[in-house]
VEXMAR-216188 format. One record per residue: x, y, z of N, C-alpha, C, O, CB in turn; residue in three letters; residue number from 0. Coordinates in steps of 0.1 Angstrom, whole numbers, plus 5000, padded with zeros to 4 digits. Glycine has a CB too. Layout:
<lumfis>
<lumfi n_x="X" n_y="Y" n_z="Z" ca_x="X" ca_y="Y" ca_z="Z" c_x="X" c_y="Y" c_z="Z" o_x="X" o_y="Y" o_z="Z" cb_x="X" cb_y="Y" cb_z="Z" code="ala" pos="NUM"/>
...
</lumfis>
This chain:
<lumfis>
<lumfi n_x="2128" n_y="6965" n_z="7480" ca_x="2134" ca_y="6966" ca_z="7492" c_x="2127" c_y="6961" c_z="7502" o_x="2133" o_y="6959" o_z="7512" cb_x="2135" cb_y="6978" cb_z="7494" code="met" pos="0"/>
<lumfi n_x="2115" n_y="6957" n_z="7500" ca_x="2107" ca_y="6948" ca_z="7510" c_x="2112" c_y="6935" c_z="7511" o_x="2112" o_y="6928" o_z="7521" cb_x="2093" cb_y="6947" cb_z="7507" code="ala" pos="1"/>
<lumfi n_x="2117" n_y="6930" n_z="7499" ca_x="2121" ca_y="6917" ca_z="7499" c_x="2134" c_y="6916" c_z="7506" o_x="2137" o_y="6907" o_z="7512" cb_x="2122" cb_y="6910" cb_z="7486" code="leu" pos="2"/>
<lumfi n_x="2143" n_y="6926" n_z="7504" ca_x="2157" ca_y="6926" ca_z="7513" c_x="2153" c_y="6927" c_z="7527" o_x="2160" o_y="6919" o_z="7534" cb_x="2167" cb_y="6940" cb_z="7509" code="phe" pos="3"/>
<lumfi n_x="2145" n_y="6933" n_z="7532" ca_x="2143" ca_y="6934" ca_z="7546" c_x="2135" c_y="6919" c_z="7550" o_x="2136" o_y="6913" o_z="7561" cb_x="2133" cb_y="6949" cb_z="7549" code="leu" pos="4"/>
<lumfi n_x="2127" n_y="6914" n_z="7541" ca_x="2120" ca_y="6902" ca_z="7547" c_x="2131" c_y="6891" c_z="7547" o_x="2130" o_y="6882" o_z="7556" cb_x="2106" cb_y="6898" cb_z="7537" code="leu" pos="5"/>
<lumfi n_x="2139" n_y="6890" n_z="7539" ca_x="2150" ca_y="6881" ca_z="7539" c_x="2160" c_y="6883" c_z="7550" o_x="2165" o_y="6873" o_z="7555" cb_x="2157" cb_y="6883" cb_z="7527" code="leu" pos="6"/>
<lumfi n_x="2163" n_y="6895" n_z="7554" ca_x="2171" ca_y="6898" ca_z="7564" c_x="2165" c_y="6895" c_z="7577" o_x="2172" o_y="6890" o_z="7586" cb_x="2175" cb_y="6912" cb_z="7563" code="leu" pos="7"/>
<lumfi n_x="2152" n_y="6897" n_z="7579" ca_x="2144" ca_y="6893" ca_z="7591" c_x="2143" c_y="6877" c_z="7591" o_x="2141" o_y="6871" o_z="7602" cb_x="2130" cb_y="6902" cb_z="7592" code="leu" pos="8"/>
<lumfi n_x="2143" n_y="6870" n_z="7579" ca_x="2143" ca_y="6856" ca_z="7583" c_x="2154" c_y="6850" c_z="7585" o_x="2154" o_y="6839" o_z="7591" cb_x="2137" cb_y="6848" cb_z="7575" code="val" pos="9"/>
<lumfi n_x="2166" n_y="6857" n_z="7581" ca_x="2181" ca_y="6851" ca_z="7584" c_x="2183" c_y="6853" c_z="7599" o_x="2188" o_y="6844" o_z="7606" cb_x="2193" cb_y="6860" cb_z="7575" code="ala" pos="10"/>
<lumfi n_x="2178" n_y="6866" n_z="7604" ca_x="2181" ca_y="6869" ca_z="7617" c_x="2172" c_y="6859" c_z="7627" o_x="2177" o_y="6854" o_z="7637" cb_x="2178" cb_y="6884" cb_z="7620" code="ala" pos="11"/>
<lumfi n_x="2161" n_y="6856" n_z="7623" ca_x="2151" ca_y="6846" ca_z="7632" c_x="2158" c_y="6832" c_z="7631" o_x="2158" o_y="6825" o_z="7641" cb_x="2135" cb_y="6846" cb_z="7626" code="ala" pos="12"/>
<lumfi n_x="2163" n_y="6827" n_z="7618" ca_x="2167" ca_y="6814" ca_z="7618" c_x="2181" c_y="6815" c_z="7626" o_x="2183" o_y="6806" o_z="7634" cb_x="2168" cb_y="6809" cb_z="7602" code="leu" pos="13"/>
<lumfi n_x="2190" n_y="6824" n_z="7625" ca_x="2203" ca_y="6824" ca_z="7632" c_x="2200" c_y="6824" c_z="7645" o_x="2206" o_y="6816" o_z="7652" cb_x="2212" cb_y="6835" cb_z="7629" code="gly" pos="14"/>
<lumfi n_x="2191" n_y="6832" n_z="7651" ca_x="2190" ca_y="6832" ca_z="7666" c_x="2186" c_y="6819" c_z="7671" o_x="2192" o_y="6813" o_z="7680" cb_x="2180" cb_y="6842" cb_z="7672" code="ile" pos="15"/>
<lumfi n_x="2173" n_y="6813" n_z="7664" ca_x="2169" ca_y="6800" ca_z="7667" c_x="2180" c_y="6789" c_z="7665" o_x="2180" o_y="6779" o_z="7672" cb_x="2159" cb_y="6798" cb_z="7659" code="thr" pos="16"/>
<lumfi n_x="2188" n_y="6791" n_z="7657" ca_x="2198" ca_y="6781" ca_z="7656" c_x="2209" c_y="6781" c_z="7666" o_x="2215" o_y="6770" o_z="7669" cb_x="2205" cb_y="6783" cb_z="7643" code="gly" pos="17"/>
<lumfi n_x="2212" n_y="6792" n_z="7670" ca_x="2222" ca_y="6795" ca_z="7682" c_x="2216" c_y="6792" c_z="7696" o_x="2223" o_y="6789" o_z="7705" cb_x="2228" cb_y="6810" cb_z="7681" code="ala" pos="18"/>
<lumfi n_x="2204" n_y="6794" n_z="7696" ca_x="2198" ca_y="6793" ca_z="7712" c_x="2195" c_y="6779" c_z="7713" o_x="2198" o_y="6772" o_z="7723" cb_x="2184" cb_y="6802" cb_z="7715" code="val" pos="19"/>
<lumfi n_x="2188" n_y="6773" n_z="7703" ca_x="2181" ca_y="6758" ca_z="7705" c_x="2193" c_y="6749" c_z="7704" o_x="2201" o_y="6750" o_z="7695" cb_x="2169" cb_y="6754" cb_z="7694" code="ala" pos="20"/>
<lumfi n_x="2193" n_y="6739" n_z="7713" ca_x="2202" ca_y="6730" ca_z="7713" c_x="2200" c_y="6718" c_z="7702" o_x="2189" o_y="6711" o_z="7700" cb_x="2201" cb_y="6725" cb_z="7727" code="asn" pos="21"/>
<lumfi n_x="2210" n_y="6716" n_z="7695" ca_x="2210" ca_y="6706" ca_z="7684" c_x="2204" c_y="6711" c_z="7671" o_x="2204" o_y="6703" o_z="7662" cb_x="2202" cb_y="6695" cb_z="7689" code="gly" pos="22"/>
<lumfi n_x="2201" n_y="6724" n_z="7670" ca_x="2197" ca_y="6729" ca_z="7657" c_x="2207" c_y="6738" c_z="7651" o_x="2203" o_y="6749" o_z="7646" cb_x="2185" cb_y="6735" cb_z="7658" code="leu" pos="23"/>
<lumfi n_x="2220" n_y="6735" n_z="7651" ca_x="2229" ca_y="6742" ca_z="7644" c_x="2227" c_y="6743" c_z="7628" o_x="2233" o_y="6752" o_z="7622" cb_x="2242" cb_y="6735" cb_z="7646" code="leu" pos="24"/>
<lumfi n_x="2219" n_y="6736" n_z="7623" ca_x="2218" ca_y="6736" ca_z="7608" c_x="2208" c_y="6748" c_z="7605" o_x="2208" o_y="6753" o_z="7594" cb_x="2213" cb_y="6723" cb_z="7602" code="tyr" pos="25"/>
<lumfi n_x="2200" n_y="6753" n_z="7615" ca_x="2192" ca_y="6765" ca_z="7613" c_x="2202" c_y="6777" c_z="7613" o_x="2201" o_y="6786" o_z="7605" cb_x="2180" cb_y="6767" cb_z="7623" code="leu" pos="26"/>
<lumfi n_x="2211" n_y="6777" n_z="7621" ca_x="2223" ca_y="6788" ca_z="7621" c_x="2228" c_y="6789" c_z="7607" o_x="2228" o_y="6799" o_z="7600" cb_x="2236" cb_y="6784" cb_z="7631" code="leu" pos="27"/>
<lumfi n_x="2233" n_y="6778" n_z="7603" ca_x="2239" ca_y="6777" ca_z="7589" c_x="2230" c_y="6782" c_z="7577" o_x="2235" o_y="6788" o_z="7568" cb_x="2243" cb_y="6762" cb_z="7587" code="ile" pos="28"/>
<lumfi n_x="2218" n_y="6778" n_z="7579" ca_x="2207" ca_y="6782" ca_z="7569" c_x="2206" c_y="6796" c_z="7570" o_x="2205" o_y="6802" o_z="7559" cb_x="2194" cb_y="6776" cb_z="7571" code="ile" pos="29"/>
<lumfi n_x="2204" n_y="6803" n_z="7580" ca_x="2203" ca_y="6817" ca_z="7584" c_x="2217" c_y="6824" c_z="7579" o_x="2216" o_y="6835" o_z="7573" cb_x="2200" cb_y="6818" cb_z="7600" code="gly" pos="30"/>
<lumfi n_x="2227" n_y="6819" n_z="7581" ca_x="2240" ca_y="6825" ca_z="7577" c_x="2241" c_y="6824" c_z="7559" o_x="2246" o_y="6834" o_z="7553" cb_x="2254" cb_y="6815" cb_z="7584" code="val" pos="31"/>
<lumfi n_x="2236" n_y="6814" n_z="7554" ca_x="2234" ca_y="6813" ca_z="7540" c_x="2225" c_y="6823" c_z="7534" o_x="2228" o_y="6828" o_z="7524" cb_x="2230" cb_y="6801" cb_z="7537" code="val" pos="32"/>
<lumfi n_x="2213" n_y="6824" n_z="7540" ca_x="2203" ca_y="6834" ca_z="7536" c_x="2208" c_y="6847" c_z="7537" o_x="2204" o_y="6856" o_z="7529" cb_x="2190" cb_y="6833" cb_z="7544" code="val" pos="33"/>
<lumfi n_x="2216" n_y="6850" n_z="7547" ca_x="2220" ca_y="6864" ca_z="7550" c_x="2230" c_y="6868" c_z="7537" o_x="2229" o_y="6878" o_z="7531" cb_x="2228" cb_y="6864" cb_z="7567" code="phe" pos="34"/>
<lumfi n_x="2239" n_y="6857" n_z="7535" ca_x="2249" ca_y="6860" ca_z="7524" c_x="2243" c_y="6862" c_z="7510" o_x="2248" o_y="6869" o_z="7502" cb_x="2258" cb_y="6848" cb_z="7523" code="leu" pos="35"/>
<lumfi n_x="2231" n_y="6854" n_z="7507" ca_x="2224" ca_y="6855" ca_z="7495" c_x="2217" c_y="6869" c_z="7496" o_x="2217" o_y="6876" o_z="7485" cb_x="2213" cb_y="6843" cb_z="7494" code="ala" pos="36"/>
<lumfi n_x="2212" n_y="6874" n_z="7507" ca_x="2206" ca_y="6886" ca_z="7507" c_x="2217" c_y="6897" c_z="7503" o_x="2215" o_y="6905" o_z="7494" cb_x="2199" cb_y="6889" cb_z="7520" code="asp" pos="37"/>
<lumfi n_x="2229" n_y="6896" n_z="7511" ca_x="2238" ca_y="6908" ca_z="7507" c_x="2242" c_y="6907" c_z="7492" o_x="2245" o_y="6917" o_z="7485" cb_x="2251" cb_y="6907" cb_z="7516" code="met" pos="38"/>
<lumfi n_x="2241" n_y="6895" n_z="7488" ca_x="2246" ca_y="6894" ca_z="7472" c_x="2235" c_y="6901" c_z="7464" o_x="2238" o_y="6909" o_z="7455" cb_x="2247" cb_y="6878" cb_z="7465" code="val" pos="39"/>
<lumfi n_x="2222" n_y="6899" n_z="7468" ca_x="2211" ca_y="6905" ca_z="7461" c_x="2212" c_y="6919" c_z="7462" o_x="2211" o_y="6926" o_z="7451" cb_x="2197" cb_y="6900" cb_z="7465" code="phe" pos="40"/>
<lumfi n_x="2213" n_y="6925" n_z="7474" ca_x="2214" ca_y="6939" ca_z="7476" c_x="2226" c_y="6945" c_z="7467" o_x="2225" o_y="6955" o_z="7460" cb_x="2217" cb_y="6942" cb_z="7490" code="leu" pos="41"/>
<lumfi n_x="2239" n_y="6937" n_z="7467" ca_x="2248" ca_y="6945" ca_z="7460" c_x="2244" c_y="6945" c_z="7444" o_x="2246" o_y="6955" o_z="7437" cb_x="2264" cb_y="6938" cb_z="7462" code="gly" pos="42"/>
<lumfi n_x="2238" n_y="6934" n_z="7439" ca_x="2234" ca_y="6935" ca_z="7426" c_x="2225" c_y="6946" c_z="7423" o_x="2227" o_y="6953" o_z="7413" cb_x="2227" cb_y="6922" cb_z="7422" code="leu" pos="43"/>
<lumfi n_x="2215" n_y="6949" n_z="7431" ca_x="2205" ca_y="6960" ca_z="7430" c_x="2211" c_y="6974" c_z="7431" o_x="2207" o_y="6983" o_z="7425" cb_x="2195" cb_y="6958" cb_z="7440" code="arg" pos="44"/>
<lumfi n_x="2222" n_y="6974" n_z="7440" ca_x="2229" ca_y="6987" ca_z="7440" c_x="2236" c_y="6988" c_z="7428" o_x="2236" o_y="6999" o_z="7423" cb_x="2238" cb_y="6988" cb_z="7452" code="leu" pos="45"/>
<lumfi n_x="2244" n_y="6978" n_z="7423" ca_x="2252" ca_y="6979" ca_z="7411" c_x="2245" c_y="6984" c_z="7398" o_x="2250" o_y="6992" o_z="7390" cb_x="2259" cb_y="6965" cb_z="7408" code="arg" pos="46"/>
<lumfi n_x="2232" n_y="6979" n_z="7397" ca_x="2225" ca_y="6981" ca_z="7384" c_x="2216" c_y="6993" c_z="7386" o_x="2210" o_y="6999" o_z="7377" cb_x="2216" cb_y="6967" cb_z="7379" code="his" pos="47"/>
<lumfi n_x="2214" n_y="6997" n_z="7398" ca_x="2206" ca_y="7008" ca_z="7403" c_x="2191" c_y="7007" c_z="7398" o_x="2187" o_y="6997" o_z="7393" cb_x="2212" cb_y="7022" cb_z="7398" code="gly" pos="48"/>
<lumfi n_x="2184" n_y="7018" n_z="7399" ca_x="2171" ca_y="7017" ca_z="7396" c_x="2166" c_y="7022" c_z="7382" o_x="2155" o_y="7026" o_z="7379" cb_x="2163" cb_y="7022" cb_z="7407" code="gly" pos="49"/>
<lumfi n_x="2178" n_y="7023" n_z="7374" ca_x="2174" ca_y="7030" ca_z="7360" c_x="2167" c_y="7020" c_z="7352" o_x="2169" o_y="7008" o_z="7353" cb_x="2187" cb_y="7035" cb_z="7352" code="arg" pos="50"/>
<lumfi n_x="2158" n_y="7026" n_z="7344" ca_x="2149" ca_y="7018" ca_z="7335" c_x="2156" c_y="7020" c_z="7321" o_x="2162" o_y="7031" o_z="7319" cb_x="2132" cb_y="7023" cb_z="7336" code="arg" pos="51"/>
<lumfi n_x="2154" n_y="7012" n_z="7313" ca_x="2160" ca_y="7013" ca_z="7298" c_x="2153" c_y="7025" c_z="7291" o_x="2141" o_y="7027" o_z="7293" cb_x="2157" cb_y="6998" cb_z="7288" code="pro" pos="52"/>
<lumfi n_x="2158" n_y="7031" n_z="7284" ca_x="2154" ca_y="7043" ca_z="7276" c_x="2147" c_y="7038" c_z="7264" o_x="2153" o_y="7030" o_z="7256" cb_x="2166" cb_y="7051" cb_z="7272" code="val" pos="53"/>
<lumfi n_x="2135" n_y="7042" n_z="7262" ca_x="2130" ca_y="7038" ca_z="7248" c_x="2131" c_y="7046" c_z="7236" o_x="2126" o_y="7042" o_z="7225" cb_x="2117" cb_y="7037" cb_z="7249" code="arg" pos="54"/>
</lumfis>
């Protein structure tokens, strides 16, 4: 869960920097891509759950 929050924080920072700074639109795009990858990661974690294989 810490990785999810870290990636979410990085995506927000890149998105805000890209939106505010003039000429750094690519940072906004990278922030959106990181956010989408983070959502996919969260979806996979929730889908598989925290189950461990039975021995």
